[in-house]
DRENSEKE-223353 format. One record per residue: residue number from 1; x, y, z of N, C-alpha, C in turn. Coordinates in steps of 0.1 Angstrom, whole numbers, plus 5000, padded with zeros to 4 digits. Atoms other than C-alpha are relative to their C-alpha. Layout:
# DRENSEKE-223353
site resi=NUM&nxx=X&nyy=Y&nzz=Z&caxx=X&cayy=Y&cazz=Z&cxx=X&cyy=Y&czz=Z
...
END
This chain:
# DRENSEKE-223353
site resi=1&nxx=4997&nyy=5014&nzz=4999&caxx=5055&cayy=5238&cazz=4950&cxx=4989&cyy=4995&czz=4989
site resi=2&nxx=5008&nyy=5004&nzz=5015&caxx=5045&cayy=5215&cazz=4923&cxx=4996&cyy=4987&czz=5003
site resi=3&nxx=5008&nyy=5009&nzz=4996&caxx=5015&cayy=5193&cazz=4931&cxx=4997&cyy=4990&czz=4989
site resi=4&nxx=5006&nyy=5010&nzz=5008&caxx=5009&cayy=5156&cazz=4915&cxx=4989&cyy=5004&czz=4993
site resi=5&nxx=5013&nyy=4997&nzz=5008&caxx=4984&cayy=5156&cazz=4885&cxx=4990&cyy=4997&czz=5009
site resi=6&nxx=5007&nyy=5008&nzz=4991&caxx=4953&cayy=5146&cazz=4899&cxx=4992&cyy=4989&czz=4992
site resi=7&nxx=5001&nyy=5007&nzz=5008&caxx=4952&cayy=5117&cazz=4880&cxx=4999&cyy=4989&czz=5003
site resi=8&nxx=5004&nyy=5019&nzz=4993&caxx=4945&cayy=5075&cazz=4886&cxx=4994&cyy=5002&czz=5013
site resi=9&nxx=5013&nyy=5000&nzz=4984&caxx=4919&cayy=5082&cazz=4917&cxx=4993&cyy=4994&czz=4988
site resi=10&nxx=5015&nyy=5012&nzz=5003&caxx=4898&cayy=5052&cazz=4911&cxx=4987&cyy=5000&czz=5010
site resi=11&nxx=5012&nyy=5001&nzz=4991&caxx=4865&cayy=5049&cazz=4928&cxx=4995&cyy=4986&czz=4996
site resi=12&nxx=5001&nyy=5015&nzz=5002&caxx=4854&cayy=5015&cazz=4931&cxx=4984&cyy=4995&czz=5009
site resi=13&nxx=5006&nyy=5002&nzz=4985&caxx=4826&cayy=5002&cazz=4950&cxx=5007&cyy=4990&czz=5011
site resi=14&nxx=4992&nyy=5003&nzz=4984&caxx=4834&cayy=4986&cazz=4986&cxx=5000&cyy=4990&czz=4998
site resi=15&nxx=4999&nyy=5012&nzz=5000&caxx=4827&cayy=4952&cazz=4980&cxx=5006&cyy=4995&czz=4989
site resi=16&nxx=4989&nyy=5008&nzz=5012&caxx=4851&cayy=4944&cazz=4949&cxx=5014&cyy=5003&czz=5004
site resi=17&nxx=4984&nyy=5002&nzz=4996&caxx=4882&cayy=4935&cazz=4967&cxx=5010&cyy=4996&czz=4990
site resi=18&nxx=4985&nyy=5005&nzz=5012&caxx=4897&cayy=4920&cazz=4937&cxx=5002&cyy=5015&czz=4991
site resi=19&nxx=4998&nyy=4987&nzz=5006&caxx=4893&cayy=4949&cazz=4916&cxx=5009&cyy=5009&czz=5006
site resi=20&nxx=4986&nyy=4987&nzz=4989&caxx=4910&cayy=4971&cazz=4941&cxx=5012&cyy=4997&czz=5001
site resi=21&nxx=4983&nyy=5007&nzz=5001&caxx=4940&cayy=4949&cazz=4944&cxx=5005&cyy=5002&czz=4988
site resi=22&nxx=4993&nyy=4998&nzz=5017&caxx=4943&cayy=4946&cazz=4907&cxx=5007&cyy=5016&czz=5000
site resi=23&nxx=4999&nyy=4989&nzz=5009&caxx=4942&cayy=4982&cazz=4904&cxx=5013&cyy=5006&czz=5007
site resi=24&nxx=4990&nyy=4998&nzz=4991&caxx=4967&cayy=4985&cazz=4935&cxx=5014&cyy=4996&czz=4991
site resi=25&nxx=4987&nyy=5010&nzz=5015&caxx=4992&cayy=4959&cazz=4915&cxx=5006&cyy=5012&czz=4990
site resi=26&nxx=5001&nyy=4999&nzz=5015&caxx=4985&cayy=4979&cazz=4883&cxx=5009&cyy=5016&czz=5005
site resi=27&nxx=4994&nyy=4989&nzz=4994&caxx=4996&cayy=5014&cazz=4901&cxx=5011&cyy=5000&czz=5005
site resi=28&nxx=4988&nyy=5001&nzz=4992&caxx=5023&cayy=5007&cazz=4918&cxx=5013&cyy=4994&czz=4988
site resi=29&nxx=4991&nyy=5004&nzz=5013&caxx=5040&cayy=4991&cazz=4885&cxx=5002&cyy=5013&czz=4991
site resi=30&nxx=5001&nyy=4986&nzz=5010&caxx=5029&cayy=5025&cazz=4863&cxx=5007&cyy=5013&czz=5004
site resi=31&nxx=4989&nyy=4988&nzz=4995&caxx=5046&cayy=5046&cazz=4886&cxx=5005&cyy=4997&czz=5010
site resi=32&nxx=4986&nyy=5005&nzz=4984&caxx=5072&cayy=5031&cazz=4907&cxx=5007&cyy=5013&czz=5000
site resi=33&nxx=4987&nyy=4989&nzz=5003&caxx=5093&cayy=5061&cazz=4893&cxx=4990&cyy=5015&czz=5007
site resi=34&nxx=5005&nyy=4991&nzz=4989&caxx=5068&cayy=5082&cazz=4915&cxx=5010&cyy=5003&czz=5015
site resi=35&nxx=4991&nyy=5000&nzz=4984&caxx=5093&cayy=5069&cazz=4946&cxx=5015&cyy=5005&czz=5001
site resi=36&nxx=4986&nyy=4996&nzz=5001&caxx=5125&cayy=5079&cazz=4930&cxx=5001&cyy=5012&czz=5012
site resi=37&nxx=4998&nyy=4988&nzz=4992&caxx=5119&cayy=5112&cazz=4955&cxx=5007&cyy=4992&czz=5011
site resi=38&nxx=4993&nyy=5013&nzz=4987&caxx=5127&cayy=5076&cazz=4981&cxx=5013&cyy=4999&czz=4995
site resi=39&nxx=4994&nyy=5011&nzz=5009&caxx=5151&cayy=5061&cazz=4959&cxx=5016&cyy=5000&czz=5014
site resi=40&nxx=4987&nyy=5001&nzz=4995&caxx=5182&cayy=5071&cazz=4983&cxx=4997&cyy=4994&czz=5018
site resi=41&nxx=4999&nyy=5007&nzz=4985&caxx=5164&cayy=5057&cazz=5016&cxx=4997&cyy=4987&czz=4997
site resi=42&nxx=4994&nyy=5014&nzz=4994&caxx=5173&cayy=5023&cazz=5032&cxx=4982&cyy=4990&czz=5001
site resi=43&nxx=5008&nyy=5009&nzz=5001&caxx=5144&cayy=4998&cazz=5034&cxx=4991&cyy=5004&czz=5013
site resi=44&nxx=5005&nyy=4995&nzz=4986&caxx=5133&cayy=5009&cazz=5071&cxx=5001&cyy=5012&czz=4999
site resi=45&nxx=5002&nyy=4986&nzz=5002&caxx=5140&cayy=5047&cazz=5065&cxx=4989&cyy=5003&czz=4992
site resi=46&nxx=5014&nyy=5000&nzz=5007&caxx=5112&cayy=5042&cazz=5040&cxx=4989&cyy=5000&czz=5008
site resi=47&nxx=5014&nyy=5006&nzz=4992&caxx=5087&cayy=5024&cazz=5066&cxx=5001&cyy=5016&czz=5008
site resi=48&nxx=4999&nyy=4989&nzz=4992&caxx=5095&cayy=5052&cazz=5088&cxx=4991&cyy=5010&czz=4998
site resi=49&nxx=5006&nyy=4984&nzz=5010&caxx=5088&cayy=5082&cazz=5065&cxx=4984&cyy=4999&czz=4995
site resi=50&nxx=5018&nyy=5000&nzz=5007&caxx=5055&cayy=5064&cazz=5048&cxx=4992&cyy=4997&czz=5017
site resi=51&nxx=5006&nyy=5000&nzz=4985&caxx=5043&cayy=5055&cazz=5089&cxx=4998&cyy=5011&czz=5006
site resi=52&nxx=5002&nyy=4986&nzz=4990&caxx=5049&cayy=5088&cazz=5105&cxx=4997&cyy=5012&czz=4993
site resi=53&nxx=4997&nyy=4989&nzz=5009&caxx=5052&cayy=5111&cazz=5077&cxx=4993&cyy=5006&czz=4991
site resi=54&nxx=5014&nyy=5003&nzz=5005&caxx=5025&cayy=5103&cazz=5054&cxx=4988&cyy=4997&czz=5005
site resi=55&nxx=5011&nyy=5000&nzz=4991&caxx=4992&cayy=5111&cazz=5068&cxx=4992&cyy=4991&czz=4994
site resi=56&nxx=5006&nyy=5010&nzz=5001&caxx=4969&cayy=5088&cazz=5075&cxx=4986&cyy=5008&czz=4993
site resi=57&nxx=5011&nyy=4993&nzz=5005&caxx=4933&cayy=5100&cazz=5051&cxx=4993&cyy=4987&czz=5000
site resi=58&nxx=5012&nyy=5005&nzz=5002&caxx=4898&cayy=5079&cazz=5054&cxx=4992&cyy=5003&czz=4989
site resi=59&nxx=5004&nyy=4998&nzz=5010&caxx=4882&cayy=5076&cazz=5021&cxx=4987&cyy=4998&czz=5008
site resi=60&nxx=5013&nyy=4997&nzz=4995&caxx=4846&cayy=5090&cazz=5023&cxx=4993&cyy=4987&czz=5000
site resi=61&nxx=5007&nyy=5008&nzz=4994&caxx=4819&cayy=5068&cazz=5035&cxx=4993&cyy=5001&czz=4984
site resi=62&nxx=5002&nyy=5003&nzz=5010&caxx=4807&cayy=5043&cazz=5009&cxx=5007&cyy=5001&czz=4989
site resi=63&nxx=4994&nyy=5002&nzz=5015&caxx=4838&cayy=5048&cazz=4982&cxx=5013&cyy=4993&czz=5006
site resi=64&nxx=4987&nyy=4999&nzz=4998&caxx=4867&cayy=5032&cazz=4976&cxx=5012&cyy=5003&czz=4992
site resi=65&nxx=4992&nyy=4995&nzz=5003&caxx=4896&cayy=5050&cazz=4964&cxx=5015&cyy=4995&czz=4998
site resi=66&nxx=4986&nyy=5006&nzz=5003&caxx=4930&cayy=5038&cazz=4948&cxx=5006&cyy=5013&czz=4994
site resi=67&nxx=4994&nyy=4989&nzz=5003&caxx=4955&cayy=5069&cazz=4944&cxx=5014&cyy=4994&czz=4996
site resi=68&nxx=4987&nyy=5004&nzz=5003&caxx=4984&cayy=5070&cazz=4927&cxx=5010&cyy=5004&czz=5010
site resi=69&nxx=4986&nyy=4998&nzz=4985&caxx=5018&cayy=5071&cazz=4951&cxx=5005&cyy=5018&czz=5000
site resi=70&nxx=4995&nyy=4988&nzz=4996&caxx=5028&cayy=5106&cazz=4945&cxx=4986&cyy=5008&czz=5009
site resi=71&nxx=5009&nyy=4995&nzz=4993&caxx=4993&cayy=5118&cazz=4953&cxx=4997&cyy=4998&czz=5016
site resi=72&nxx=5005&nyy=5004&nzz=4987&caxx=4992&cayy=5099&cazz=4984&cxx=5013&cyy=5004&czz=5011
site resi=73&nxx=4989&nyy=4993&nzz=4994&caxx=5027&cayy=5113&cazz=4994&cxx=4996&cyy=5017&czz=5005
site resi=74&nxx=5003&nyy=4987&nzz=4996&caxx=5016&cayy=5149&cazz=4993&cxx=4989&cyy=5002&czz=5008
site resi=75&nxx=5010&nyy=5000&nzz=4993&caxx=4979&cayy=5144&cazz=5004&cxx=4993&cyy=4991&czz=5010
site resi=76&nxx=5002&nyy=5010&nzz=4985&caxx=4978&cayy=5114&cazz=5026&cxx=4988&cyy=4989&czz=4990
site resi=77&nxx=5008&nyy=5011&nzz=5006&caxx=4959&cayy=5083&cazz=5020&cxx=4990&cyy=4994&czz=5012
site resi=78&nxx=5002&nyy=5013&nzz=4987&caxx=4946&cayy=5051&cazz=5039&cxx=5007&cyy=4987&czz=4995
site resi=79&nxx=4988&nyy=5010&nzz=4997&caxx=4958&cayy=5018&cazz=5043&cxx=5004&cyy=4993&czz=4984
site resi=80&nxx=5000&nyy=5006&nzz=5008&caxx=4953&cayy=5007&cazz=5006&cxx=5008&cyy=5012&czz=4993
site resi=81&nxx=4988&nyy=4991&nzz=5010&caxx=4971&cayy=5039&cazz=4991&cxx=5011&cyy=4999&czz=5008
site resi=82&nxx=4982&nyy=5000&nzz=4995&caxx=5000&cayy=5038&cazz=5017&cxx=5002&cyy=4985&czz=4997
site resi=83&nxx=4995&nyy=5015&nzz=5004&caxx=5000&cayy=5002&cazz=5006&cxx=5008&cyy=5001&czz=4981
site resi=84&nxx=4999&nyy=4994&nzz=5016&caxx=5000&cayy=5015&cazz=4968&cxx=5017&cyy=5005&czz=5005
site resi=85&nxx=4990&nyy=4994&nzz=5004&caxx=5031&cayy=5036&cazz=4978&cxx=5013&cyy=4992&czz=5007
site resi=86&nxx=4990&nyy=5009&nzz=4999&caxx=5050&cayy=5009&cazz=4995&cxx=5004&cyy=4991&czz=4991
site resi=87&nxx=4999&nyy=5010&nzz=5006&caxx=5041&cayy=4986&cazz=4965&cxx=5013&cyy=5008&czz=4990
site resi=88&nxx=4992&nyy=4993&nzz=5009&caxx=5059&cayy=5013&cazz=4941&cxx=5017&cyy=5003&czz=5007
site resi=89&nxx=4985&nyy=4999&nzz=5000&caxx=5090&cayy=5019&cazz=4960&cxx=5003&cyy=4987&czz=4997
site resi=90&nxx=4993&nyy=5013&nzz=4997&caxx=5092&cayy=4977&cazz=4963&cxx=5009&cyy=4996&czz=4984
site resi=91&nxx=4993&nyy=5003&nzz=5017&caxx=5093&cayy=4979&cazz=4922&cxx=5006&cyy=5006&czz=4999
site resi=92&nxx=4990&nyy=4993&nzz=5006&caxx=5117&cayy=5006&cazz=4921&cxx=5013&cyy=4992&czz=5007
site resi=93&nxx=4989&nyy=5008&nzz=4986&caxx=5139&cayy=4987&cazz=4948&cxx=5002&cyy=4991&czz=4994
site resi=94&nxx=4998&nyy=5011&nzz=5004&caxx=5130&cayy=4956&cazz=4931&cxx=5000&cyy=4990&czz=5011
site resi=95&nxx=5009&nyy=5012&nzz=4991&caxx=5117&cayy=4937&cazz=4959&cxx=4993&cyy=4994&czz=5001
site resi=96&nxx=5010&nyy=5005&nzz=5000&caxx=5097&cayy=4909&cazz=4961&cxx=4991&cyy=5000&czz=5010
site resi=97&nxx=5013&nyy=4997&nzz=4992&caxx=5062&cayy=4915&cazz=4976&cxx=4986&cyy=4995&czz=4998
site resi=98&nxx=5015&nyy=4998&nzz=5006&caxx=5027&cayy=4907&cazz=4977&cxx=4991&cyy=5005&czz=5011
site resi=99&nxx=5011&nyy=4993&nzz=4992&caxx=4996&cayy=4919&cazz=4995&cxx=4989&cyy=4992&czz=5011
site resi=100&nxx=5010&nyy=5007&nzz=4990&caxx=4976&cayy=4908&cazz=5027&cxx=4990&cyy=5008&czz=5000
site resi=101&nxx=5015&nyy=4990&nzz=4992&caxx=4940&cayy=4916&cazz=5036&cxx=4996&cyy=4987&czz=5012
site resi=102&nxx=4999&nyy=5008&nzz=4992&caxx=4931&cayy=4906&cazz=5067&cxx=4986&cyy=5005&czz=5012
site resi=103&nxx=5013&nyy=4995&nzz=4994&caxx=4897&cayy=4907&cazz=5089&cxx=5004&cyy=4995&czz=5017
site resi=104&nxx=4996&nyy=5000&nzz=4989&caxx=4899&cayy=4915&cazz=5125&cxx=4984&cyy=4999&czz=5011
site resi=105&nxx=5016&nyy=5004&nzz=4992&caxx=4859&cayy=4903&cazz=5135&cxx=4991&cyy=5005&czz=4993
site resi=106&nxx=5013&nyy=4992&nzz=5007&caxx=4840&cayy=4926&cazz=5111&cxx=5003&cyy=4998&czz=4982
site resi=107&nxx=4996&nyy=5003&nzz=5010&caxx=4853&cayy=4912&cazz=5078&cxx=5011&cyy=5003&czz=4997
site resi=108&nxx=4988&nyy=4990&nzz=4999&caxx=4881&cayy=4923&cazz=5058&cxx=5000&cyy=5010&czz=4996
site resi=109&nxx=4999&nyy=4991&nzz=5001&caxx=4890&cayy=4950&cazz=5063&cxx=5012&cyy=5012&czz=4999
site resi=110&nxx=4985&nyy=4994&nzz=5000&caxx=4929&cayy=4963&cazz=5063&cxx=5004&cyy=4992&czz=4991
site resi=111&nxx=4994&nyy=5008&nzz=5007&caxx=4951&cayy=4957&cazz=5038&cxx=5015&cyy=5004&czz=5001
site resi=112&nxx=4989&nyy=4997&nzz=4998&caxx=4988&cayy=4961&cazz=5037&cxx=5008&cyy=4991&czz=4991
site resi=113&nxx=4986&nyy=5006&nzz=5003&caxx=5021&cayy=4949&cazz=5020&cxx=5011&cyy=4991&czz=5006
site resi=114&nxx=4990&nyy=5012&nzz=4992&caxx=5046&cayy=4918&cazz=5029&cxx=5010&cyy=5004&czz=4988
site resi=115&nxx=4992&nyy=5000&nzz=5006&caxx=5079&cayy=4923&cazz=5018&cxx=5008&cyy=4989&czz=4999
site resi=116&nxx=4992&nyy=5014&nzz=4998&caxx=5102&cayy=4895&cazz=5013&cxx=5014&cyy=5004&czz=4998
site resi=117&nxx=4987&nyy=4996&nzz=5000&caxx=5134&cayy=4896&cazz=5030&cxx=5005&cyy=4984&czz=5006
site resi=118&nxx=4993&nyy=5012&nzz=4996&caxx=5158&cayy=4866&cazz=5039&cxx=4988&cyy=4988&czz=4997
site resi=119&nxx=5008&nyy=5011&nzz=5002&caxx=5132&cayy=4841&cazz=5021&cxx=4988&cyy=4999&czz=5006
site resi=120&nxx=5009&nyy=5004&nzz=4992&caxx=5101&cayy=4846&cazz=5044&cxx=4991&cyy=5020&czz=4998
site resi=121&nxx=5007&nyy=4991&nzz=5006&caxx=5073&cayy=4874&cazz=5033&cxx=4999&cyy=5009&czz=5024
site resi=122&nxx=4999&nyy=4992&nzz=4986&caxx=5075&cayy=4903&cazz=5065&cxx=4986&cyy=5012&czz=4999
site resi=123&nxx=5010&nyy=4984&nzz=4998&caxx=5044&cayy=4931&cazz=5072&cxx=5006&cyy=5008&czz=5001
site resi=124&nxx=4998&nyy=4989&nzz=4999&caxx=5049&cayy=4963&cazz=5063&cxx=4984&cyy=5009&czz=4994
site resi=125&nxx=5012&nyy=4989&nzz=4994&caxx=5020&cayy=4981&cazz=5079&cxx=5001&cyy=5015&czz=5005
site resi=126&nxx=4994&nyy=4988&nzz=4993&caxx=5025&cayy=5015&cazz=5078&cxx=4990&cyy=5007&czz=5007
site resi=127&nxx=5015&nyy=4995&nzz=4994&caxx=4985&cayy=5023&cazz=5087&cxx=5002&cyy=4997&czz=5017
site resi=128&nxx=4996&nyy=5001&nzz=4985&caxx=4998&cayy=5012&cazz=5120&cxx=5010&cyy=5007&czz=5005
site resi=129&nxx=4989&nyy=4993&nzz=4993&caxx=5011&cayy=5039&cazz=5141&cxx=5006&cyy=4993&czz=5015
site resi=130&nxx=4997&nyy=5008&nzz=4984&caxx=5019&cayy=5016&cazz=5171&cxx=5011&cyy=4986&czz=4994
site resi=131&nxx=4990&nyy=5008&nzz=5002&caxx=5037&cayy=4989&cazz=5150&cxx=5015&cyy=5004&czz=4989
site resi=132&nxx=4990&nyy=4998&nzz=5003&caxx=5071&cayy=4985&cazz=5141&cxx=5000&cyy=4987&czz=4988
site resi=133&nxx=4998&nyy=5007&nzz=5015&caxx=5086&cayy=4971&cazz=5103&cxx=4995&cyy=4986&czz=5007
site resi=134&nxx=5001&nyy=5016&nzz=4996&caxx=5075&cayy=4932&cazz=5106&cxx=4990&cyy=4999&czz=5011
site resi=135&nxx=5009&nyy=5005&nzz=4990&caxx=5050&cayy=4935&cazz=5135&cxx=4983&cyy=4999&czz=4993
site resi=136&nxx=5015&nyy=5005&nzz=5005&caxx=5013&cayy=4921&cazz=5126&cxx=4990&cyy=4999&czz=5009
site resi=137&nxx=5015&nyy=5002&nzz=4991&caxx=4978&cayy=4926&cazz=5144&cxx=4998&cyy=4988&czz=5001
site resi=138&nxx=5007&nyy=5013&nzz=4999&caxx=4962&cayy=4896&cazz=5155&cxx=4985&cyy=4999&czz=4998
site resi=139&nxx=5009&nyy=5002&nzz=5007&caxx=4936&cayy=4886&cazz=5133&cxx=4992&cyy=4986&czz=5001
site resi=140&nxx=5010&nyy=5014&nzz=4998&caxx=4907&cayy=4863&cazz=5126&cxx=5005&cyy=4990&czz=4988
site resi=141&nxx=4998&nyy=5009&nzz=5010&caxx=4914&cayy=4855&cazz=5090&cxx=5011&cyy=5007&czz=4989
site resi=142&nxx=4992&nyy=4996&nzz=5010&caxx=4941&cayy=4864&cazz=5062&cxx=5002&cyy=4997&czz=4988
site resi=143&nxx=4997&nyy=5006&nzz=5016&caxx=4944&cayy=4861&cazz=5022&cxx=5009&cyy=5011&czz=4999
site resi=144&nxx=4989&nyy=4994&nzz=5008&caxx=4975&cayy=4869&cazz=5006&cxx=5000&cyy=4998&czz=4984
site resi=145&nxx=4998&nyy=4999&nzz=5013&caxx=4978&cayy=4880&cazz=4968&cxx=5012&cyy=5004&czz=4995
site resi=146&nxx=4987&nyy=4992&nzz=5008&caxx=5006&cayy=4882&cazz=4942&cxx=4999&cyy=5007&czz=4989
site resi=147&nxx=4998&nyy=4992&nzz=5010&caxx=5013&cayy=4904&cazz=4918&cxx=4995&cyy=4994&czz=4985
site resi=148&nxx=5004&nyy=5011&nzz=5014&caxx=5015&cayy=4876&cazz=4889&cxx=4988&cyy=5002&czz=4994
site resi=149&nxx=5018&nyy=5000&nzz=5005&caxx=4978&cayy=4874&cazz=4891&cxx=4992&cyy=5014&czz=5000
site resi=150&nxx=5008&nyy=4991&nzz=5003&caxx=4967&cayy=4906&cazz=4887&cxx=5008&cyy=5013&czz=4991
site resi=151&nxx=4991&nyy=4989&nzz=5007&caxx=4994&cayy=4929&cazz=4869&cxx=4992&cyy=4996&czz=4981
site resi=152&nxx=5003&nyy=5000&nzz=5017&caxx=4976&cayy=4937&cazz=4828&cxx=5016&cyy=4998&czz=4993
END
């Protein structure tokens, strides 16, 4: 079996949200071809693949890791890593998307992409195993970020 190169794993301070978001957008753009292995899947098939087949793996305590999409597909990742995989797929398929971060009562603690379908952004949260595409867990606060503000 061929494994992806252990490159593009960045480790950041947990509190530097904007740097993490910037790295996520840039990794998705740079490594969209990692998702050619999924290019024959339609959007919903891809959603189910990423939610059900790509393992959720928490980052080590005290660090925020942002991984290359192919690394996450092979070895798993947390919500930001699964988001980068989805964003790379959106890049490959030319979908418009944005990132959402949510606060469930303990500060911003979750991130996921939203894909634009029929002129509205739809949640694409593949870290929530009981959610379907378009479902959104109840949150206290939410902020959204757009690629054009972060891509180098």
